[in-house]
C-alpha positions as CSV (number, residue, x, y, z in Angstrom):
1,M,110.0,83.9,77.3
2,Q,106.9,81.8,77.2
3,T,104.6,82.2,80.3
4,I,103.2,78.9,81.3
5,Y,99.5,79.0,82.4
6,Y,98.5,76.6,85.3
7,D,94.7,76.4,85.7
8,L,93.8,75.3,89.2
9,R,90.2,76.5,89.3
10,N,87.5,74.1,90.3
11,I,89.6,70.9,89.8
12,K,87.7,68.2,91.6
13,G,88.8,64.6,91.8
14,Q,92.1,65.4,90.0
15,Q,94.5,65.5,93.0
16,R,97.4,64.2,91.0
17,E,97.1,66.9,88.4
18,V,96.8,69.6,91.1
19,E,99.9,68.3,92.9
20,E,101.9,68.3,89.6
21,K,101.0,71.9,88.8
22,I,101.8,73.0,92.3
23,S,105.1,71.2,92.2
24,A,105.9,72.7,88.8
25,A,105.2,76.3,90.1
26,A,107.3,75.6,93.2
27,K,110.2,74.3,91.1
28,I,110.2,77.5,89.1
29,L,110.4,79.5,92.3
30,R,113.2,77.4,93.8
31,E,115.2,77.8,90.6
32,G,115.0,81.6,90.6
33,G,112.0,82.1,88.3
34,L,108.9,84.3,88.6
35,V,105.4,83.0,89.0
36,G,102.1,84.9,89.3
37,I,100.3,83.5,92.3
38,P,96.7,83.9,93.6
39,T,96.0,85.2,97.1
40,E,92.8,86.3,98.8
41,T,93.8,90.0,98.3
42,V,95.2,90.4,94.8
43,Y,97.5,88.3,92.6
44,G,101.1,88.5,93.5
45,L,104.3,88.3,91.4
46,G,106.3,85.7,93.3
47,A,110.0,84.9,93.5
48,N,112.3,83.2,96.1
49,G,112.5,86.0,98.7
50,L,116.0,84.8,99.7
51,D,117.4,84.9,96.2
52,S,118.7,88.4,95.4
53,E,118.8,87.8,91.6
54,A,115.3,86.4,91.6
55,V,114.0,89.4,93.6
56,N,115.7,91.7,91.1
57,R,113.8,90.1,88.3
58,I,110.6,91.1,90.0
59,F,111.6,94.8,89.9
60,Q,112.6,94.4,86.2
61,A,109.4,92.7,85.2
62,K,107.2,95.2,86.9
63,G,109.3,98.3,86.2
64,R,109.2,98.8,90.0
65,P,111.4,101.4,91.8
66,Q,114.2,99.7,93.8
67,D,113.4,101.6,97.0
68,N,109.9,100.0,97.2
69,P,110.2,97.1,99.6
70,L,108.5,93.7,99.1
71,I,106.5,91.4,101.4
72,L,107.6,87.9,102.3
73,H,104.8,85.3,102.1
74,L,105.0,82.5,104.6
75,S,103.0,79.4,105.3
76,G,102.5,80.2,108.9
77,A,103.8,81.9,112.1
78,Q,106.2,79.0,112.7
79,W,108.4,80.5,110.0
80,L,108.7,83.9,111.7
81,P,111.9,83.1,113.7
82,R,113.7,82.1,110.5
83,Y,113.5,85.5,108.9
84,C,112.6,88.0,111.7
85,A,114.5,89.2,114.8
86,D,113.3,90.7,118.1
87,I,109.7,89.4,117.4
88,P,107.3,91.1,119.9
89,P,104.7,88.9,121.6
90,I,102.0,90.9,119.9
91,A,103.0,89.5,116.5
92,Y,102.0,86.0,117.6
93,V,98.8,87.4,119.1
94,L,97.9,88.9,115.7
95,A,99.0,85.8,113.8
96,R,96.8,83.5,115.8
97,K,93.8,85.7,115.2
98,F,94.3,86.9,111.6
99,W,96.6,84.4,109.8
100,P,96.1,83.1,107.2
101,G,94.6,86.4,106.1
102,P,95.2,89.9,104.7
103,L,97.6,91.2,107.4
104,T,101.2,92.1,106.8
105,M,103.4,92.7,109.9
106,I,106.6,94.8,109.7
107,L,109.3,93.3,111.9
108,K,113.0,93.5,112.3
109,R,114.7,91.3,109.7
110,K,117.5,88.7,110.0
111,P,120.5,88.9,107.8
112,I,119.3,85.9,105.7
113,V,116.7,88.3,104.1
114,P,118.6,90.2,101.3
115,D,118.6,94.0,100.9
116,E,116.9,93.6,97.5
117,T,113.8,92.3,99.2
118,T,113.7,95.0,101.9
119,A,114.9,97.9,99.8
120,G,117.8,98.2,102.2
121,L,115.7,98.6,105.3
122,D,116.4,96.8,108.5
123,T,112.8,95.6,108.6
124,V,110.8,93.2,106.5
125,G,107.1,92.8,105.9
126,V,105.7,89.2,106.4
127,R,102.3,87.7,105.9
128,C,100.5,84.3,105.5
129,P,98.1,84.4,102.6
130,N,94.7,82.8,102.9
131,H,94.6,80.9,99.7
132,P,95.1,77.1,99.6
133,V,96.9,77.0,96.3
134,T,99.6,79.6,97.3
135,L,100.0,78.1,100.7
136,A,100.6,74.7,99.0
137,I,103.2,76.3,96.7
138,I,105.0,77.9,99.6
139,R,105.2,74.6,101.5
140,E,106.3,72.8,98.4
141,A,109.0,75.4,97.5
142,G,110.3,75.5,101.0
143,V,111.2,79.1,100.7
144,P,109.4,82.4,101.5
145,I,107.9,84.0,98.5
146,A,108.6,87.7,97.9
147,A,105.5,88.9,96.1
148,P,104.3,92.4,95.3
149,S,101.1,92.7,93.3
150,A,101.4,91.2,89.8
151,N,100.6,94.3,87.8
152,A,103.0,96.5,85.9
153,S,104.3,99.2,88.3
154,G,101.8,102.0,88.7
155,R,98.8,100.2,87.1
156,P,95.8,98.9,89.0
157,S,96.5,95.6,90.8
158,C,95.4,92.3,89.4
159,T,92.5,90.4,90.8
160,S,92.4,87.6,88.2
161,A,95.0,85.5,86.3
162,Q,93.9,87.2,83.1
163,D,94.9,90.5,84.5
164,V,98.3,89.1,85.3
165,L,98.7,87.8,81.7
166,E,97.6,91.2,80.4
167,D,100.6,92.9,82.2
168,M,103.2,90.1,82.5
169,N,102.8,87.7,79.6
170,G,106.2,86.9,78.2
171,K,108.0,88.6,81.1
172,I,107.5,85.9,83.7
173,D,107.8,82.1,83.8
174,G,104.3,81.1,84.9
175,V,101.0,82.1,86.3
176,V,98.8,80.0,88.5
177,D,95.0,80.6,88.1
178,G,93.3,80.2,91.4
179,G,90.2,82.1,90.5
180,S,89.1,85.6,91.4
181,C,90.4,87.2,94.6
182,S,87.9,87.1,97.5
183,V,89.0,90.4,99.2
184,G,90.2,92.4,96.2
185,V,92.6,95.0,97.8
186,E,96.0,94.3,99.2
187,S,96.8,93.3,102.7
188,T,96.8,95.7,105.7
189,I,100.3,96.6,106.7
190,L,101.0,97.1,110.4
191,D,104.4,98.3,111.7
192,L,105.2,96.5,114.9
193,T,108.7,98.0,115.4
194,V,107.2,101.1,116.9
195,T,104.9,101.8,119.9
196,P,102.0,102.1,119.5
197,P,101.8,100.0,116.3
198,R,101.4,102.1,113.1
199,L,99.1,101.5,110.2
200,L,101.2,102.0,107.0
201,R,98.7,100.8,104.5
202,P,95.0,100.1,105.0
203,G,93.9,96.8,103.3
204,G,91.7,93.8,103.6
205,L,91.8,93.7,107.4
206,S,90.0,96.7,108.9
207,L,91.7,99.1,111.4
208,E,88.7,98.6,113.7
209,A,89.2,94.8,113.8
210,L,92.9,95.3,114.7
211,E,92.2,97.9,117.4
212,Q,89.6,95.7,118.9
213,L,92.3,93.1,119.5
214,I,95.4,95.2,120.4
215,G,94.1,98.7,121.2
216,H,95.1,102.0,119.7
217,I,97.0,102.1,116.4
218,D,98.5,105.2,114.9
219,V,97.8,105.9,111.2
220,D,100.7,107.0,109.1
221,A,100.3,110.3,107.3
222,A,101.1,108.5,103.9
223,V,97.7,106.8,104.2
224,T,95.9,110.1,103.4
225,R,98.6,112.1,101.4
226,S,101.5,111.6,99.0
227,M,104.9,111.0,100.6
228,K,107.2,114.0,100.4
229,E,110.5,114.2,98.6
230,G,113.2,112.3,100.4
231,E,110.8,110.3,102.6
232,Q,111.8,106.6,102.8
233,P,108.8,104.2,102.3
234,R,108.7,101.5,105.1
235,A,106.2,99.4,103.3
236,P,105.0,98.7,99.7
237,G,102.6,101.2,98.2
238,M,103.5,104.1,100.4
239,K,105.6,106.4,98.2
240,Y,104.7,106.1,94.6
241,R,101.5,106.7,92.6
242,H,99.8,103.4,92.3
243,Y,96.8,101.7,90.8
244,A,96.5,104.4,88.1
245,P,94.8,103.8,84.7
246,K,96.0,105.9,81.7
247,A,93.3,108.6,82.1
248,P,93.6,111.0,85.0
249,V,91.4,110.2,88.0
250,T,89.5,112.6,90.3
251,V,88.2,111.2,93.6
252,V,85.0,112.7,95.1
253,T,84.4,112.2,98.8
254,G,81.4,112.9,100.9
255,A,77.9,111.4,101.5
256,P,77.1,109.0,98.6
257,K,74.3,111.2,97.2
258,A,76.3,114.4,97.5
259,S,79.4,112.8,95.8
260,A,77.3,111.4,93.0
261,Q,75.7,114.8,92.4
262,E,79.0,116.5,92.5
263,I,80.3,114.2,89.8
264,A,77.2,114.7,87.7
265,A,77.8,118.4,87.8
266,R,81.4,118.1,86.7
267,V,81.4,115.1,84.3
268,H,81.4,115.6,80.5
269,L,80.7,113.5,77.4
270,G,83.7,111.2,76.9
271,D,84.5,110.9,80.6
272,G,84.4,107.8,82.7
273,V,82.7,107.3,86.1
274,I,83.3,104.8,89.0
275,C,80.2,105.0,91.1
276,F,78.0,103.1,93.6
277,D,75.3,101.0,91.9
278,E,72.4,103.1,92.9
279,F,73.7,106.2,91.2
280,A,74.6,104.7,87.8
281,H,71.4,106.2,86.2
282,L,72.9,109.7,86.7
283,F,75.5,109.1,84.0
284,P,73.6,107.9,80.8
285,E,76.2,109.5,78.5
286,Q,79.3,108.3,80.3
287,T,81.3,105.0,80.5
288,V,80.3,103.7,83.9
289,Q,81.8,101.1,86.2
290,C,79.7,100.2,89.2
291,I,81.5,98.9,92.3
292,G,78.6,97.9,94.4
293,H,76.0,99.5,96.7
294,S,77.3,102.4,98.8
295,S,76.8,100.3,101.9
296,D,78.6,97.2,100.5
297,K,82.3,97.7,101.3
298,L,83.4,94.2,100.5
299,T,82.0,94.3,96.9
300,Q,83.6,97.7,96.5
301,A,87.0,96.2,97.5
302,Q,86.5,93.3,95.1
303,R,85.6,95.5,92.2
304,V,87.7,98.6,92.5
305,F,90.8,97.4,90.7
306,E,88.7,95.8,87.9
307,A,86.9,99.1,87.5
308,L,90.1,101.1,87.2
309,R,91.7,98.6,84.8
310,S,88.6,98.5,82.6
311,F,89.1,102.2,81.5
312,D,92.3,101.4,79.7
313,N,90.3,99.6,77.1
314,S,88.2,102.7,76.4
315,E,88.8,106.2,75.1
316,V,87.8,108.1,78.2
317,K,89.5,111.4,78.8
318,E,89.0,111.7,82.6
319,I,87.7,109.4,85.3
320,Y,85.6,110.6,88.3
321,A,85.3,108.1,91.2
322,Q,82.9,108.0,94.1
323,C,84.8,107.3,97.4
324,P,83.4,105.4,100.3
325,D,83.7,106.6,103.9
326,E,86.7,105.5,106.0
327,H,85.0,102.9,108.1
328,G,85.9,99.2,107.7
329,L,87.2,98.3,104.2
330,G,86.2,101.8,103.0
331,L,89.5,103.1,104.3
332,A,91.4,100.7,102.0
333,V,89.2,101.3,99.0
334,G,89.4,105.1,99.4
335,N,93.2,104.8,99.8
336,R,93.5,102.9,96.5
337,L,91.3,105.4,94.6
338,K,93.1,108.4,96.0
339,K,96.5,106.9,95.1
340,A,95.2,106.2,91.6
341,A,94.2,109.9,91.5
342,G,97.6,111.1,92.9
343,F,95.5,112.4,95.8
344,H,93.5,114.7,93.6
345,V,90.4,114.8,95.8
346,I,87.2,116.9,95.8
347,E,85.1,117.1,98.9
348,A,81.4,117.1,97.9
349,D,80.0,117.9,101.3
350,R,82.1,121.0,101.7
351,M,80.5,124.3,100.7
352,R,83.4,125.1,98.4
353,V,82.6,127.8,95.8
354,V,84.8,128.6,92.8
355,L,84.1,131.8,90.8
356,G,85.7,132.6,87.5
357,I,86.4,136.3,87.1
358,T,87.2,137.7,83.6
359,G,86.7,140.9,81.6
360,C,88.6,143.6,79.8
361,T,91.3,145.8,81.2
362,G,90.0,148.9,83.0
363,A,86.7,147.3,83.9
364,G,87.4,146.9,87.6
365,K,88.6,143.2,87.9
366,S,91.2,144.1,90.5
367,T,88.6,145.7,92.8
368,A,86.2,142.8,92.3
369,L,89.0,140.4,93.3
370,E,89.9,142.5,96.3
371,V,86.2,142.3,97.4
372,L,86.3,138.5,97.1
373,E,89.4,138.4,99.3
374,E,87.7,140.5,101.9
375,L,84.9,137.9,101.8
376,G,87.5,135.2,102.7
377,G,88.3,134.1,99.1
378,V,91.6,132.9,97.7
379,V,92.5,134.5,94.4
380,I,94.3,132.3,91.8
381,D,96.0,134.6,89.4
382,C,96.3,132.5,86.2
383,D,98.9,134.8,84.7
384,K,101.2,134.1,87.7
385,V,100.5,130.4,87.6
386,Y,101.4,130.4,83.9
387,H,104.7,132.1,84.5
388,Q,105.5,129.7,87.4
389,M,104.8,126.8,85.2
390,L,107.1,128.2,82.5
391,A,109.9,128.0,85.1
392,E,109.0,124.7,86.8
393,D,106.6,122.5,84.8
394,E,108.9,120.2,82.7
395,N,106.0,118.8,80.6
396,M,104.7,122.2,79.5
397,R,108.3,123.5,78.9
398,N,109.0,120.4,76.8
399,A,105.8,120.9,74.8
400,I,106.6,124.6,74.2
401,N,110.2,123.8,73.2
402,A,109.1,121.2,70.8
403,A,106.7,123.6,69.1
404,F,109.1,126.6,69.3
405,P,112.7,125.2,69.2
406,G,115.3,127.5,70.8
407,V,113.0,129.6,73.0
408,F,114.7,128.1,76.1
409,Q,118.3,129.2,76.6
410,A,121.2,126.9,77.5
411,D,120.6,127.7,81.2
412,G,117.0,126.6,81.0
413,K,115.5,130.0,81.2
414,L,112.8,131.1,78.8
415,N,113.8,133.8,76.2
416,R,110.6,135.7,76.5
417,Q,111.5,138.2,73.7
418,K,112.1,135.3,71.3
419,L,108.9,133.6,72.2
420,G,107.0,136.9,71.8
421,Q,108.5,137.4,68.4
422,E,107.4,133.9,67.4
423,V,103.8,134.1,68.5
424,F,102.8,137.8,68.1
425,S,103.8,138.0,64.5
426,R,101.7,135.1,63.3
427,K,98.2,134.2,64.5
428,D,98.6,130.4,63.9
429,R,101.7,130.5,66.1
430,L,99.9,132.3,68.9
431,E,97.1,129.7,68.6
432,K,99.7,126.9,68.9
433,L,101.1,128.4,72.1
434,N,97.6,128.9,73.5
435,Q,96.7,125.3,72.7
436,I,99.7,124.1,74.7
437,V,99.0,126.4,77.7
438,Y,95.3,125.5,77.7
439,T,96.3,121.8,77.9
440,Y,98.5,122.3,81.0
441,L,97.1,125.3,82.9
442,P,93.6,124.1,83.9
443,P,94.7,120.9,85.5
444,E,97.3,122.8,87.5
445,V,94.7,125.4,88.6
446,E,92.3,122.6,89.6
447,R,95.1,120.9,91.6
448,R,95.8,124.1,93.5
449,V,92.1,124.5,94.3
450,A,91.9,120.9,95.5
451,A,95.1,121.3,97.7
452,M,94.1,124.5,99.5
453,D,92.1,124.6,102.7
454,A,89.5,127.3,101.7
455,D,85.8,127.5,100.9
456,L,85.9,130.3,98.3
457,F,88.2,130.7,95.3
458,A,88.4,133.3,92.5
459,I,90.1,132.3,89.3
460,D,91.4,135.4,87.7
461,A,92.0,134.8,84.0
462,I,91.6,137.0,80.9
463,N,91.2,133.9,78.8
464,L,89.0,132.1,81.3
465,L,86.5,131.0,78.6
466,E,88.9,130.2,75.9
467,S,91.2,128.0,78.1
468,G,88.5,125.8,79.5
469,L,89.0,127.1,83.0
470,D,85.3,128.0,83.2
471,R,84.7,124.2,83.6
472,L,86.1,124.5,87.1
473,C,83.8,127.3,88.2
474,D,80.4,127.3,89.9
475,R,79.8,130.6,88.2
476,T,81.7,132.8,85.7
477,V,81.5,136.5,86.2
478,A,82.1,139.2,83.5
479,V,83.3,142.5,84.9
480,T,82.3,145.1,82.5
481,A,82.3,149.0,82.2
482,P,81.5,151.7,79.7
483,T,84.3,152.2,77.1
484,E,84.9,155.9,77.9
485,L,85.3,155.1,81.6
486,R,87.8,152.4,80.8
487,V,89.8,154.7,78.6
488,R,90.1,157.3,81.4
489,R,90.9,154.6,84.0
490,I,93.7,153.1,81.9
491,M,95.2,156.5,81.1
492,A,95.3,157.4,84.8
493,R,96.4,153.9,86.0
494,D,99.2,153.3,83.4
495,N,100.1,156.9,82.6
496,I,99.6,156.5,78.9
497,T,98.0,158.6,76.1
498,E,94.4,158.3,75.2
499,Q,95.3,157.0,71.7
500,Y,97.4,154.1,73.3
501,A,94.6,153.4,75.8
502,R,92.0,153.1,73.0
503,L,94.4,150.9,71.0
504,R,94.8,148.5,74.0
505,I,91.0,148.3,74.4
506,S,90.4,147.7,70.7
507,A,92.9,144.7,70.8
508,Q,90.7,142.9,73.4
509,N,87.3,141.2,73.3
510,S,84.4,143.5,73.7
511,D,82.2,143.6,76.8
512,E,79.4,142.0,74.8
513,Y,81.6,138.9,74.2
514,Y,82.1,138.4,77.9
515,R,78.5,139.3,78.7
516,S,77.2,136.7,76.3
517,K,79.4,133.9,77.4
518,C,79.6,134.3,81.2
519,D,76.9,133.3,83.7
520,C,76.8,136.7,85.5
521,E,77.7,140.3,84.8
522,L,79.1,142.8,87.3
523,N,79.0,146.2,85.7
524,N,81.3,149.0,86.9
525,G,79.6,152.2,85.7
526,S,80.6,154.3,88.7
527,E,83.0,157.2,88.6
528,L,83.8,156.6,92.3
529,P,85.9,153.4,93.1
530,E,84.3,153.1,96.6
531,T,80.8,153.0,95.1
532,F,81.8,150.1,92.9
533,R,83.4,148.4,95.8
534,K,80.2,148.5,97.8
535,E,78.2,147.4,94.8
536,A,80.6,144.5,94.3
537,H,80.2,143.4,97.9
538,I,76.4,143.3,97.6
539,F,76.7,141.5,94.2
540,F,79.1,138.7,95.5
541,E,77.3,138.2,98.8
542,K,74.0,137.6,96.9
543,L,75.7,135.4,94.4
544,L,77.5,133.3,97.0
545,D,74.3,132.9,99.0
546,T,72.5,131.6,95.9
547,I,75.3,129.1,95.0
548,R,75.5,127.8,98.6
549,Q,71.7,127.3,98.7
550,E,71.9,125.3,95.5
551,K,74.7,123.2,96.9
552,R,72.7,122.5,100.1
553,G,69.8,121.5,98.0
554,K,72.0,119.0,96.2
555,I,73.2,117.5,99.5
556,V,69.8,117.1,101.1
């Protein structure tokens, strides 16, 4: 299929040419075709919203899940009674104030609107876009245009016709270039079928502006978290991961200076950064996309999708993004960034401390971890996480099965004995397994830290340094002890012979290895467990105080 390009930018004194291109685009829509159309928010992928087959072509072109409803674009409030039932008076109040504009209202639908448009819901989203070209196309077509954003499903939305062609060239009949979008994020979606009205998606119209006109509005939980399994989305953009570039995204919230410094402390060579203009100098070795000054929410909205899309033309491994506060358009910009990140969010203002605890068997790691729990910490046992992932993480299971065919039985369970025989007999095979585990384990540990409501974490991992888990830590701590003490402790703890205890110790890295690579050392040279426990308390209290003072200094 050839995608026809209609350029309607800055055409002055050429009214006939403009009318011909608008008429051509409208004809495609009436005849069941797809056209990329400009709006003030983002570019939409339009079809006749009353034509089931045409609407299905939208889902096919985008690769969009069928349970994700579409929005009908109208030329004005006078069209509401054609497609909506039981229209509350507040809908007309809102339309008079905010239409044309970036407001979508969820209303009861009439039977004329097909299930394909509404994803089977008894409601439909409707809006009047504030763009003269698209309003003219709607009037000329004489039908409502069902139009989600014109990007491939899951990718960042399109804010220019070139973005549309990048994702849709050859998949749709035409694209109308009406210039760059003035708002830059999708419309605000407000559900008027409930009392009080409910914000389903923040967008180009602020929550504050809406509440100033109609009073209190509830905010749906999906605005700030992922939808749970089985939940039905009542509006576009609620359920699925959206706006995501190819590289994984981490969003950092908090005061602008604090979030910039948090990113600076985490970012590595080869990573990408989305930041406010005034902090770009902190990232001289990274690929940086600036989205405006920290106080300029409109510019942030206009640039956020362009910034996310730009990284797909680079080789960045990870992307860290500064997040604006939730006032005004900041709520919408933050929502888009968090969805791009799969709600992987780090709070910069929070005094969250992550310690990595490692060392040889018999040194006293278990006691050190118990002390951290007594200090309010959450211990993440990486060995347990690994075994949970072996049972539940399909990506890691598939990678292991590809490298070691047959280690998973017909019932899906891992044959641990067979895998052990594979990896412990050959060093190169063990290294291959470690390479796979070290690819999948750190992101899962980081996700768990981000998801838990705690201020202190202890990552317990014998391979903390080799796996890259130390990158997640504010400090790494080596728990060490004299060899003879470790021998006696292992013999007593595991009821084994001295020879076997020494054999186990010799198979591990030495204390000197951990001492040289970790930030701190906690030495357990005491014969009495309670003495070491007290020493560990003092050690960790001082260490935590130092780290928190450093973090406060960053935030000032």
